[in-house]
C-alpha positions as MATLAB code, in Angstrom:
seq = 'XXXXXXXXXXXXXXXXXXXXXXXXXXXXXXXXXXXXXXXXXXXXXXXXXXXXXXXXXXXXXXXXXXXXXXXXXXXXXXXXXXXXXXXXXXXXXXXXXXXXXXXXXXXXXXXXXXXXX';
ca = [
     -19.012   43.830   15.229;
     -18.182   41.047   17.840;
     -20.314   38.475   15.366;
     -18.173   39.758   12.195;
     -14.992   39.003   13.957;
     -16.187   35.592   15.012;
     -17.309   34.883   11.642;
     -13.764   35.839   10.128;
     -12.030   34.057   12.808;
     -14.307   30.971   12.166;
     -13.417   31.047    8.402;
      -9.627   31.576    8.921;
      -9.246   28.554   11.409;
     -11.170   26.312    8.773;
      -9.028   27.265    5.981;
      -6.117   25.075    6.709;
      -8.571   21.875    6.950;
      -9.424   22.789    3.267;
      -5.976   23.041    2.216;
      -4.792   19.607    3.182;
      -4.313   16.877    0.743;
      -6.112   13.807    1.118;
      -4.874   10.388    0.930;
      -5.609    8.658   -2.449;
      -6.085    4.956   -2.218;
      -5.727    3.015   -5.402;
      -6.174   -0.659   -6.606;
      -3.358   -3.137   -6.550;
      -3.287   -6.193   -8.270;
      -1.127   -9.059   -6.573;
       0.800  -10.589   -9.128;
       3.150  -12.969   -7.411;
       3.854  -14.009   -4.025;
       7.277  -15.853   -3.055;
       8.759  -17.069    0.085;
      11.337  -14.408    1.135;
      14.755  -15.883    1.188;
      16.861  -13.755    4.061;
      20.642  -14.064    3.325;
      22.115  -16.721    4.987;
      18.781  -18.307    6.101;
      18.488  -21.946    5.069;
      15.350  -22.711    7.195;
      12.492  -24.234    5.053;
       9.757  -22.563    6.761;
       9.097  -19.201    5.312;
       7.771  -16.516    7.646;
       8.024  -13.619    5.291;
       6.865  -13.164    1.692;
       8.064  -11.178   -1.187;
       4.627   -9.854   -2.780;
       4.597   -8.211   -6.177;
       1.610   -5.834   -6.792;
       0.780   -3.763   -9.682;
      -0.396   -0.328   -8.800;
      -1.049    1.661  -11.795;
       1.805    1.733  -14.179;
       4.246    0.460  -11.450;
       4.923   -2.908  -10.153;
       6.160   -2.892   -6.401;
       7.674   -5.717   -4.682;
       7.140   -5.396   -0.670;
       8.114   -7.677    2.173;
       5.057   -8.942    3.759;
       5.196  -10.834    7.197;
       1.956  -12.534    8.283;
       1.024  -11.942   12.019;
       1.239  -15.152   14.069;
      -1.654  -17.418   13.129;
      -2.624  -15.569    9.881;
      -3.028  -17.651    6.773;
      -1.120  -15.952    4.077;
      -3.206  -17.588    1.025;
      -5.585  -14.665    1.260;
      -2.929  -12.515   -0.722;
      -2.935  -15.015   -3.569;
      -1.957  -13.710   -7.066;
      -4.885  -12.160   -8.806;
      -6.273  -10.538   -5.832;
      -7.141   -7.070   -5.722;
      -6.975   -4.554   -2.789;
      -7.043   -0.868   -2.045;
      -3.393    0.520   -1.106;
      -1.889    3.747   -0.517;
       1.529    4.157   -1.806;
       4.066    6.208    0.244;
       7.657    6.770   -0.276;
       9.127    3.813    1.573;
       5.919    1.877    2.458;
       2.613    0.633    1.221;
      -0.263    1.070    3.607;
      -3.363   -1.563    3.243;
      -6.403   -2.370    5.593;
      -6.504   -5.940    6.498;
      -9.762   -7.940    6.903;
     -10.616   -6.460   10.093;
      -9.964   -2.945    8.820;
      -6.630   -2.287   10.938;
      -4.383   -0.235    8.639;
      -1.014   -1.934    7.952;
       2.156   -1.123    6.500;
       4.709   -3.098    4.553;
       8.123   -1.985    3.149;
       8.672   -1.306   -0.241;
      11.672   -3.501   -1.465;
      11.872   -2.443   -5.125;
       9.785   -0.895   -7.994;
       9.922   -1.057  -11.414;
       7.383    0.128  -14.432;
       5.081   -2.487  -15.792;
       5.784   -3.440  -19.273;
       3.465   -2.800  -21.772;
       2.846   -5.573  -24.289;
       3.744   -4.702  -27.724;
       1.205   -4.965  -30.335;
       1.685   -7.826  -32.551;
       1.888   -7.138  -36.374;
];
């Protein structure tokens, strides 16, 4: 009887772990990288970038600020990376495997090219 209660308890404790949703990383293609122009900022050194990335049927524009000493060219247009799209942020892993988040500035549907006649 004790063994049966132990097995039932173990099954009930493991049930919530099976019900949790798993995060779904998707492939993002970087479309464009532009220097971010802050309002009223006339400095020529851009420390932040507006990065446009296509994920599925949506194009997201995020604000990317590189860490001190990091070379931003690795996020050049045409590159692909795995991202996790959240409500207000996009999460990605850098080259060292650290998980980083960037804020979503805007999003729009990706325009499908119209077939020519």
